[in-house]
N, C-alpha and C positions, 0 to 999 in steps of 0.2 A: 588191892584195898583201895577204897574210894578216897578222893582228895577232899579233906574236911577243912572248913573255915574255922575261925577262932571260937565259934559257938558249938562246934561238933556237927554242924550241918554239912551236907554234901554241897560242894561248890559247883555252880552251873558251868558249863563248857565255856560260855562267853567270858566269865570271870577268870577262868584259867588262862584263856588266850590273852586277856588284858593284862594279867599279872606277868605273863611271859614278855609281852611287848614293852612293859614299863621297866624291865631290867636294863641297866646300863650295859652297852655293848663295849667289851674291852677292845683296845687297839689291836690291830692284826699283829701277829708275831713278826718281829723284825722292824716294826715301825720306828724309823730313826728320828722323827720329829714329833714327840708327844706334846710339846708346847709350842703353839703358834702365836706370834705377835698379832695384836689386833689389826685388822685391815681398815683403811679409810677409803670408801668409794670415791672415785673421781672420774671425770671424763676430760682428760688433758691430752692435748696433741704433743707428741714428742717425735724426735728423729732418732732412729736407731741404725747404726752401721757396724761393720766389723772388718776383719782382715779380708781384703779383696772383695768387700761388699760395700756398695754405695749406701749412703744414708737414705732411709725410707721413712715416710710419715706413718706413724702408728698412733693408737689411742691407748693411754694408760687407764686401765679400768679400776685398779685399786693399788694402794701403796701401803707399805709398812716400813718400819725403820730399816729392815734388811732386804727388801725386795719389792717387786711390782708384778702385777698381772698385766699383760700387754695383748691388745687385740689388733690383728692385722689380716687383711685378705691376701696379701701378697708375700709378706715376709714369713718364711718357714725355716727357722733355724734348727739346728740339731742339738740334742741334749749335750751339755758340756761345752758348747761353743761360747767363746768370749765375744761380747758385744760392747759397743760404746753407745750410751744413751745421752742425748742432748735434751734436757728437761728445763722448761722455763724456770728461772730463778735458782736453778741448781747447777748450771754449767754441764760439763761432760762428766758422766759417771761411767765406770767400768763395771761390767756385770757378767755373770755366767748363767747360761740357760739351764734351769733345773727340771722343767717339765714342758712338754709340748702337747697341745690338744688341737681340736678342730677349730682353726681360725684364731687361736690364742696360745700364749705360752707364758711361763713364769720365769722371772730372772731373780737371781740372788746377787745383791750388790757387793762389790769387793770393798766398799767403804760404806759408811753410814749414810742415812738420808734423814734430813730434818723434816719430819712429816708436818709439823706445825708451820714451817716456812713454806711448804708446798701448799698447804691450805690457805695461808695468807696470800700467796701469790695468785692462787686461783680466785680468791674473793676479790682481790684488787682488779684482776683482769675482767672479771664478770660484773663489776660494780654497775656499769651502764645497763646491762641486761637485768640485773636485780632491781634497779630503780624503775625500769620500764614495767617489770612485772608488778611491782608494788603499786605503781601509779595506775596501771590498767586494770589489774585484777585484785588488788588488795592483798597480794601474796608476798611474803618476805621469805626468800629461800633459805637464809641463814637462821631464821627463827625456828626453834624446835616446835613441831606441831604434834598434837595428839589427836586421837580419833573421837574425842568427847564432843566436838562441835559438829560432827558429820551426821547427816540424815540418811537412813536407808533408802534405797531406790524402790 
């Protein structure tokens, strides 16, 4: 039998495909983290070390109250490994590696992280850079911008 729309007409193939794509995808079976805390994008230098591992410079790509995404070309921890993170304005934090990817990994903090404090420290550290951007280009990095003032190329 043909697939009919609300008016009793046969639905075209492209409309059927669109309807299938629009359906929400359920989480995979066994997904143990259905709720994720919001992430705050950052580019913060940190130092990470662990048992028998010297501290290495890394870049914190994003933070949440419970963890971070870390980018590193050299540090390749194992899942489940315990690390120590020295983050500006936060001191030393203890964390466990939760996932490992190509050049990056995720850690779950064993204590909380004050994301607002991380943002404030970052703004304070970058104040000179922000002032130079505003003076030279008229751009304010902390100011929320929309695409309404942009022109197409």
